[in-house]
C-alpha positions in Angstrom: 0.0 0.0 0.0 1.6 3.3 -1.1 2.5 5.8 1.7 0.2 8.7 2.4 1.1 12.0 0.7 2.0 13.7 4.0 4.3 10.8 5.0 5.9 10.7 1.6 6.5 14.5 1.6 8.0 14.2 5.1 10.3 11.4 4.0 11.4 13.4 1.0 12.0 16.5 3.1 14.0 14.6 5.6 16.1 13.1 2.9 16.6 16.5 1.3 17.5 18.0 4.7 20.5 15.7 5.0 21.8 17.0 1.7 21.8 20.7 2.3 25.2 22.0 3.6 25.9 25.2 5.7 26.6 28.4 3.8 30.3 29.0 3.0 32.2 32.3 2.6 29.4 34.9 2.7 30.4 37.8 0.5 27.4 40.0 1.0 25.9 41.7 4.0 24.2 39.4 6.4 20.8 40.3 7.8 19.1 39.4 11.1 17.5 36.0 10.7 15.0 36.1 13.5 11.4 35.8 12.3 12.5 35.2 8.7 14.3 32.0 9.7 11.2 30.7 11.6 8.9 31.5 8.7 11.2 30.0 6.1 11.7 26.9 8.2 7.9 26.5 8.4 7.7 26.8 4.6 10.6 24.4 3.8 9.8 22.0 6.6 12.7 19.7 7.1 14.3 20.7 3.8 16.9 22.8 5.5 18.0 23.4 9.0 17.8 27.2 8.5 18.5 27.9 12.2 22.1 27.1 11.6 22.4 29.1 8.4 22.9 32.8 7.5 20.4 34.5 5.3 22.2 36.8 3.0 20.8 39.8 1.0 22.2 39.2 -2.4 21.7 41.3 -5.5 19.0 39.9 -7.8 21.2 40.3 -10.8 23.8 38.1 -9.1 21.4 35.2 -9.0 20.1 33.1 -11.9 18.4 29.7 -12.6 20.7 26.8 -13.5 19.9 26.4 -17.2 22.3 23.6 -18.1 20.3 20.8 -19.8 21.1 18.2 -17.1 20.4 20.7 -14.3 17.4 22.6 -15.5 14.5 22.0 -13.0 11.5 20.1 -14.2 9.0 22.9 -13.2 7.8 24.8 -16.2 8.7 28.5 -15.6 9.8 30.5 -18.6 12.5 33.1 -18.1 11.3 36.7 -17.4 12.3 37.9 -20.8 10.1 35.2 -22.4 7.1 36.1 -20.2 7.1 39.8 -20.9 8.1 41.3 -24.2 8.2 45.1 -24.7 6.4 45.6 -21.4 3.4 43.3 -22.4 2.7 39.8 -21.1 2.9 37.1 -23.7 -0.8 36.1 -24.1 -0.2 32.4 -23.4 1.3 33.3 -20.0 -0.9 36.3 -19.0 -2.3 34.5 -16.0 1.2 33.4 -14.8 2.6 36.9 -15.2 -0.3 38.3 -13.1 0.4 35.7 -10.4 4.2 36.5 -10.5 3.6 40.2 -10.3 1.4 39.7 -7.2 4.2 37.6 -5.7 6.7 40.3 -6.6 4.6 43.0 -4.8 4.5 40.7 -1.8 8.3 40.3 -1.9 8.7 44.0 -2.2 6.8 44.6 1.0 8.5 41.7 2.9 10.3 38.5 1.8 9.3 35.9 4.3 10.8 32.9 2.5 14.4 33.1 1.4 15.5 31.4 -1.8 18.3 28.7 -1.7 21.2 28.9 -4.1 24.7 27.6 -4.7 27.8 29.2 -6.2 27.9 29.1 -10.0 27.9 31.1 -13.2 25.5 31.2 -16.1 26.2 31.9 -19.8 22.7 33.4 -20.1 23.1 35.8 -17.2 26.8 36.9 -17.1 26.5 38.8 -13.9 25.2 35.8 -11.9 27.5 34.3 -9.2 24.8 32.0 -7.6 22.5 29.5 -9.2 19.0 28.8 -7.8 18.3 25.5 -6.1 14.9 26.6 -4.6 13.1 29.8 -5.4 13.0 30.1 -9.2 9.5 31.5 -9.0 10.4 34.1 -6.4 13.5 35.1 -8.4 11.3 35.5 -11.6 8.8 37.6 -9.7 11.6 39.8 -8.4 13.0 40.3 -11.9 9.6 41.2 -13.3 9.2 43.9 -10.6 12.8 45.1 -10.7 13.7 44.2 -7.1 17.3 44.9 -6.3 18.0 42.1 -3.7 16.7 38.8 -2.5 17.1 37.1 0.8 19.2 34.0 0.0 20.6 31.0 1.8 23.8 29.7 0.1 24.5 26.0 0.2 27.0 23.7 -1.5 25.9 22.5 -5.0 24.1 19.2 -4.6 24.8 16.0 -6.6 22.4 15.7 -9.6 20.1 13.1 -8.0 20.0 15.1 -4.8 19.1 18.3 -6.7 16.2 16.6 -8.4 15.0 15.3 -5.1 15.2 18.6 -3.3 13.4 20.5 -6.1 10.7 17.7 -6.4 10.1 17.8 -2.6 9.8 21.6 -2.7 7.2 21.6 -5.5 5.3 18.4 -4.8 2.8 19.8 -2.4 2.0 22.9 -4.5 -1.4 23.0 -6.1 0.0 24.4 -9.3 2.6 21.7 -9.8 1.2 19.6 -12.6 1.5 15.9 -13.3 3.4 16.6 -16.4 6.1 18.3 -14.3 6.1 15.3 -12.0 6.7 13.1 -15.0 9.6 15.3 -16.1 11.1 15.0 -12.6 10.9 11.2 -12.8 12.8 11.2 -16.1 15.4 13.6 -14.6 15.9 11.4 -11.6 16.4 8.3 -13.8 19.0 10.2 -15.8 20.7 11.5 -12.7 20.9 8.0 -11.3 22.7 6.8 -14.5 19.6 5.3 -16.1 18.9 3.2 -13.0 15.9 0.8 -13.0 12.6 2.3 -12.3 12.4 0.5 -9.0 15.4 2.6 -7.8 13.7 5.8 -9.0 10.5 4.9 -7.2 12.3 4.3 -4.0 14.3 7.5 -4.2 11.2 9.6 -4.8 8.9 7.7 -2.5 6.4 6.8 -5.3 4.5 3.6 -5.9 4.9 1.7 -9.1 1.3 2.5 -10.1 1.8 6.2 -9.6 5.0 6.2 -11.5 3.4 4.4 -14.5 0.4 6.7 -14.3 2.7 9.8 -14.6 4.9 8.4 -17.4 1.8 7.9 -19.6 1.9 11.6 -20.2 5.3 11.2 -22.0 3.3 9.8 -25.0 2.5 13.4 -26.0 4.8 15.3 -28.2 7.2 17.8 -26.5 5.2 20.9 -27.5 2.0 19.2 -26.3 3.7 18.4 -23.0 4.6 22.0 -22.6 1.0 23.0 -23.1 -0.2 20.4 -20.6 2.1 21.8 -18.0 1.2 25.4 -18.8 -2.5 24.6 -18.3 -1.6 22.8 -15.1 -3.5 19.7 -16.1 -3.4 16.5 -14.1 -3.2 13.0 -15.5 -6.8 12.1 -14.4 -8.1 15.2 -16.2 -6.7 14.1 -19.6 -6.7 10.4 -19.2 -9.1 9.8 -22.1 -6.9 11.9 -24.3 -3.6 10.1 -23.6 -5.3 6.7 -23.5 -6.6 7.3 -27.0 -3.3 8.5 -28.2 -1.3 5.6 -26.8 -3.9 3.1 -28.3 -3.4 4.8 -31.8 -7.1 5.7 -31.8 -6.3 9.3 -32.5 -3.4 11.1 -34.2 -1.0 13.7 -32.9 -2.8 16.2 -35.1 -6.1 15.4 -33.4 -4.4 15.8 -30.0 -3.4 19.3 -31.2 -7.0 20.0 -32.0 -8.2 19.0 -28.6 -5.4 21.0 -26.9 -6.3 24.1 -28.8 -9.9 23.8 -27.6 -8.7 23.2 -24.0 -6.5 26.3 -24.3 -9.6 28.3 -25.5 -11.7 27.0 -22.6 -9.0 27.9 -20.1 -8.7 31.4 -21.5 -12.4 31.9 -21.4 -12.8 30.7 -17.9 -9.8 32.8 -16.8 -11.5 35.9 -18.1 -14.8 34.9 -16.4 -13.0 34.1 -13.1 -11.1 37.4 -13.1 -14.4 39.3 -13.8 -16.1 37.4 -11.0 -13.3 38.2 -8.6 -13.4 41.9 -9.7 -17.2 42.1 -9.3 -17.6 40.1 -6.1 -14.3 40.6 -4.5 -13.9 36.9 -3.9 -11.3 34.5 -5.0 -12.4 31.8 -7.5 -10.9 28.6 -8.8 -7.4 28.5 -10.3 -8.0 30.3 -13.6 -5.8 28.1 -15.8 -7.6 24.9 -14.8 -11.1 26.1 -14.3 -13.6 24.5 -16.6 -11.3 21.6 -17.7 -12.3 18.3 -16.3 -12.4 14.6 -17.3 -15.9 14.8 -18.9 -14.9 17.8 -20.9 -11.8 16.1 -22.3 -13.8 12.9 -23.0 -16.4 14.9 -25.1 -13.6 16.5 -27.1 -11.9 13.2 -27.8 -15.2 11.7 -28.9 -15.8 14.6 -31.2 -12.4 14.2 -33.0 -13.0 10.4 -33.3 -16.4 10.9 -34.9 -14.8 13.4 -37.3 -12.2 10.9 -38.4 -14.7 8.1 -38.7 -17.1 10.1 -41.0 -15.9 9.9 -44.6 -15.5 13.1 -46.4 -18.6 13.6 -48.7 -19.1 16.4 -51.2 -22.6 16.7 -52.7 -22.8 15.5 -56.3 -23.0 18.3 -58.9 -26.4 18.7 -60.6 -25.2 17.8 -64.1 -23.8 14.4 -63.0 -27.0 12.4 -62.9 -28.1 13.7 -66.3 -24.7 12.8 -67.8 -24.7 9.3 -66.4 -28.2 8.8 -67.9 -27.0 10.0 -71.3 -24.1 7.5 -71.1 -26.5 4.7 -70.2 -28.9 5.7 -73.0 -26.1 5.9 -75.6 -24.7 2.4 -74.6 -28.2 0.9 -74.9 -28.8 2.7 -78.2 -25.6 1.3 -79.7 -26.4 -2.2 -78.5 -29.8 -2.1 -80.2 -28.5 -0.6 -83.4 -25.6 -3.0 -83.9 -27.7 -5.9 -85.4 -29.3 -3.5 -87.9 -26.0 -2.1 -89.4 -26.3 -4.4 -92.4 -28.9 -2.1 -94.0 -26.6 1.0 -94.0 -25.0 2.3 -97.2 -21.3 3.0 -97.5 -21.8 6.8 -97.1 -24.0 6.4 -94.0 -21.6 3.9 -92.5 -18.7 6.4 -93.0 -20.7 9.2 -91.4 -21.6 7.0 -88.4 -18.0 5.9 -88.0 -16.9 9.5 -87.9 -19.5 10.2 -85.2 -18.3 7.2 -83.2 -14.6 8.2 -83.5 -15.5 11.6 -82.1 -17.5 10.0 -79.3 -14.7 7.6 -78.5 -12.1 10.4 -78.3 -14.3 12.2 -75.8 -14.9 9.1 -73.8 -11.2 8.2 -73.6 -10.4 11.8 -72.5 -13.2 11.7 -69.9 -12.1 8.3 -68.6 -8.5 9.5 -68.3 -9.6 12.4 -66.2 -11.4 10.0 -63.8 -8.2 8.0 -63.1 -5.7 9.4 -60.7 -2.3 9.9 -62.3 0.3 7.1 -61.6 3.2 8.0 -59.5 6.7 7.1 -60.4 8.7 4.5 -58.5 
């Protein structure tokens, strides 16, 4: 029987706690830990023994996410410059930008939860001297609002498998963490462990075999589709009908795209409605990006694309076709009746009839050729 979620998270956090090392060589002004340490400890749980660490106020431009392919975290969070272009939110990420700006305003007033980073450099951000282990979302929010500094705890860089575990434990309990991102974490852990058997990955991440298999079914989607699933924060149970049909070859990747476009439209429509409701009523609604998308909705969309593929394409026959077919039938019958009576024709009449038949045969051969698709070369 798989462990309860709370027990599994506690085990993950306890495992991650043993991996975090005390800060070394602070090179920025230290700040009073006090209440910040207590609040951060409550947030991270057993992830880090923050009471023995120094919270440093580090320049935001000196911090960056670790973007190396084998170290990029599984959570889908575009870089600030990909979220906002020329001061405007990219439409696909409008809700995410709104959430991050709210977080940024909160950080500007008071940063209760420090981020966790380790020494390192980034080719994408030349001024960075620290790479984010935990707190990518807070860093992005700070960049969007132009905050100068962030409270940071500096630790030693963890081993690849330990990094995956720490970031997974940090995100697992969050409502916006999608099953697609969980599946990516599983793949990252397997790679970090040197392509270890899945049983080893399950043990390290405290997941049952059934749950691991459930999550990895989402890998059947194409990379772009996976990104969209994560962006919409969809869970495996919500789109089970969709990935089941895809894995059974009952629908094509193009039909999946069609369903995903419709889900994107639904999410956008419900987002606008939720925001309007919150503005009118002053009450918080459901998570905008997931509102309105559920299992039955996806099932109906999948059934719709299936019906469309099963129905043969049919174009109404032109009005002239029945009359032409009748003429061909009448001509064939007329020639069959006239053939036994040809002996009574004179030479001049036979020559004239042959000329007529030659002309008819030419038209018939041209028409027949037009009805036959051209042959393709080898």
